N, C-alpha and C positions, 0 to 999 in steps of 0.2 A: 656232771656239771661242766658247762662249757668254760674253757679258760679264756680270760680276758686278754686280748693282745695289748701289749704295752704301748703307751703313747709314742715312745721313741721309735718303735718298730713301724707304727702307722705313719709317722712323719717320714721315715725313710722310704716306705712304700709309696707314699704320695709323691715325694721328690723323684722317685724312679718311674713315675707315670701312672700309678694306680689312683685314679680320681676318687674311687669309692672310699679309699682310706681317709680322705679329708672329711667325707660325709660322716663316717663313723666317729671321728674326732669331734666334729661339730655337735652331733647328737649326744655324745657322751658328756660334753661340757656346757651344752646349750643353757641348761637351767641355771647353773652356777654363774655363768658370765652374764646372762640376761638379768638375773636378780641383782648382781653387783652393779650393773649399769643403771638399772631402774632405781636402786636405793640412793643413787647420787643425783639423778636428774628428775625423778618423780613424774615422768611423762612417758606414756606408752609409745607414742609415735617417735619421739626423740630417741628413746631407748632402742627401738627397732632400727632406726637409722644408724646409730652408733654401733650396734651389734653388726650390721651389714658392713659398715666401714672397717670395723675391727678385722673381720675375716677377709675383706679385700686386701688389707695390709698384710695379714698373715699369708695369704696366697702369693702376693707379690714377693714377699721376703723369702718364702720357701722356693718359689720358682727361680729367683735370682741365685739361690744357693747360699744365702747370707745367714741362714739359721744355724746357730752353733750351741744352743743350750740343750743338748741332748738329755732327754729324760726329765726336763723341766718345762714341758709344753704349757701346762695350765698357768703357772706363775708368769710365764712369758706373755701369754695371750692376755692375762689380767692386766699386765703392765701396759700393753698396747691399748686396751679398752680404757684404762685409767687416764692415759695421756690424751686419748680422744675426747674423754669427758671434760678434761681441763681445756682442750681446744674449743669445745662447745661453749663453755662458760666465758672464755676469752672473747670469742666471736660475738657473744650476746652481751658483752660488757657487764656481766654479772660478777666479774672478778677483777681484781687489779691487774693492770698490765705490768709485765716485768721487763726491765731494761735488757738490751743486748740480745744474747742468744736465747735458745729455748730453755736453758737450764735456769733454775730459780736462783736469783741473787737476793739473799735475805736483806742485804743492805739497801736494796732499792725499794723495800717495802716501808711505807711511811704510815704511822698511826697504828694504834692498838688493834682496831677492827681488822685492818689489812693484815697485820702480823698474825692474827688469829686464823685468817684464811690460809696463810702460809703454813702455820702449824698444823691446821686441819689436813692440808694436802699431804704433808709429810706423814701424819698419823694414818691417813687413808692408804698411802702407799705401803706403810708397814703393816697395816691391817690386812691388805689384800695378799701380801706375801705370807704373813703369819697365819692367816685363816687356813691356808693350804696345809701348813705344818701342824696347826692345832688339831686337824682331823686325825693325826697319828696318835694322839694322846688317848689313854684309857678313858672310857665313858664318864666315870665319876669325877675325874680330874678336869676333863673338858667342860663338864657341866658347871663346876665352880668357877673355872677360868672365864667362861663366857658370861656368867652372871656378874662377876666382879669387874672385868675389864670392859666388856661390850655393853652391859646393862647398868653398870655403875651402882650395883647393889652393895649394901653393907654386909659384913659377915653375919650380922644378926639376921638380916633378911634372907641371906643364903641359907642359914641354919634353919629358919622357919620354912623356907620353900622346899628344902631337900629332906627335912626330917632328921638331920644329924646335928650333933652338938657344934658349937662355934669352934671348939678346938679341932674337931674332925674336919670342918670346912677349911680352917686355916692350914691344917696338915695337907689336905688335898691340893690347896692352892700352891703350897710350898713345893710339893712333889711335881705338880703340873709345870711350874717354872723350871725346876731342875731338869725334868724330862724334855721340856721345850728347848732348853739350852743344848741338851744332848742331840736333839733332832736337828737343830740349827748347825751345830758342829759337824754332825754326820753329813748334812747336805752340803756344807762348805767343802768337806773332804771330797764328796762326789764331784763338786764343781771344779776342784783344782786338779783332779786326775786327768 
């Protein structure tokens, strides 16, 4: 079985002049990033444009030597894509404009509907980072977590869909959250080293 080269190694190879390394990275994460963008904009052409822009930005950042999130390539690219999606909505006036700099200022948001947009953006950012971490969970825990958080299903519905008791579903959710916390802590340790 062929060993998969780590993202961080491919990033280093690309920075050192191996153009093929970027191609491998794009192919590896293409589906995940494209699906994420499409789920937000629901338009194939716009998705394609944002996908292209994402990798133009990735290339520029890597070429300038400004990339420092070693081993965290996918969450980093997802954040770039997410920011470009926000830019797209801003340009098309489908989202409230925010005062001042590019950072969101919650106090500049007026009205419940706009506040919900802000909350949704924060939730989307957390989702895009978390979805990468959720992949590390055992299959049975991941299944319950996805049904509960992403599909908003009740534990009764989860029980019926998975064929386990409500108590088992609750237990799996509890372990999923415990393990997710461990994964987050582990990733934070990696980040601070």
